[in-house]
C-alpha positions in Angstrom: 42.7 97.1 101.7 40.8 99.5 104.0 42.0 103.0 104.5 43.6 103.7 107.9 41.7 106.0 110.2 43.1 109.4 110.8 45.2 109.4 114.1 43.9 111.6 116.9 45.7 114.6 118.3 46.9 112.4 121.2 48.4 109.6 119.0 50.3 112.0 116.7 53.2 112.8 119.1 53.3 109.4 120.9 52.2 107.0 118.1 49.4 104.5 118.2 49.1 102.1 121.2 49.3 99.0 119.1 51.3 99.6 115.9 50.5 97.4 113.0 53.2 94.9 111.9 54.9 96.0 108.7 54.1 94.1 105.6 56.6 91.4 104.7 59.1 92.5 102.1 59.2 90.1 99.1 62.8 89.8 98.0 63.7 89.7 94.3 65.7 86.6 93.3 69.4 87.3 93.1 70.9 88.1 89.7 73.3 85.6 88.2 76.9 86.3 89.3 79.6 86.1 86.7 83.1 85.5 88.0 86.0 87.2 86.2 89.6 87.7 87.1 90.7 90.9 88.8 93.7 91.4 86.6 93.9 90.7 82.9 96.6 88.3 81.8 98.1 89.3 78.4 101.1 87.0 78.0 103.9 84.8 79.3 107.5 85.7 79.6 110.6 84.4 81.5 111.4 86.1 84.8 114.2 88.6 84.5 115.8 87.3 87.7 115.3 83.5 88.0 114.3 82.7 84.4 111.1 80.8 85.5 108.1 81.2 83.2 105.6 83.8 84.6 102.5 85.6 83.5 102.3 89.2 82.4 99.4 91.1 83.9 97.9 94.5 83.3 97.4 96.9 86.3 94.3 99.0 86.7 96.2 101.8 84.8 96.9 99.4 81.9 100.7 99.0 82.7 102.2 95.6 82.3 103.9 93.9 85.3 105.3 90.5 86.2 104.8 88.8 89.6 107.2 85.8 90.0 106.1 83.3 92.7 109.4 81.5 92.7 111.8 84.4 93.5 109.1 86.9 94.8 110.1 89.5 92.3 107.6 92.1 91.1 108.7 93.9 88.0 106.7 96.9 86.6 107.2 98.1 83.0 106.3 101.8 83.1 108.4 103.3 80.3 107.9 103.1 76.6 111.2 101.4 75.9 110.7 98.8 78.6 107.2 98.0 77.2 108.7 97.5 73.7 111.4 95.2 75.1 108.7 93.2 76.9 106.6 92.9 73.8 109.6 91.4 71.9 110.1 88.8 74.7 106.5 88.0 75.5 104.4 85.2 74.1 100.8 86.4 73.7 98.0 84.4 75.5 94.6 84.2 74.0 91.7 85.7 76.0 89.9 83.1 78.2 
């Protein structure tokens, strides 16, 4: 590649009359995407309201909660006692 000539005092504030086209950017191949669930499922328990079988998920702050699709109940287990009761009723699911 040849060195570019030094621009004159006239071209500095206004730029060259015919700007050179930019070199094409060679994009890197995309990295492999791995899909994973947003919430981690830790077990299965019966819904406290309608007794349908539902999954127990962990929130971002590692608190368990149940989201029943049948009766639209969302039950969060925040206290130590409620978490112990949930552990007794819950059937653990192996990691997928």
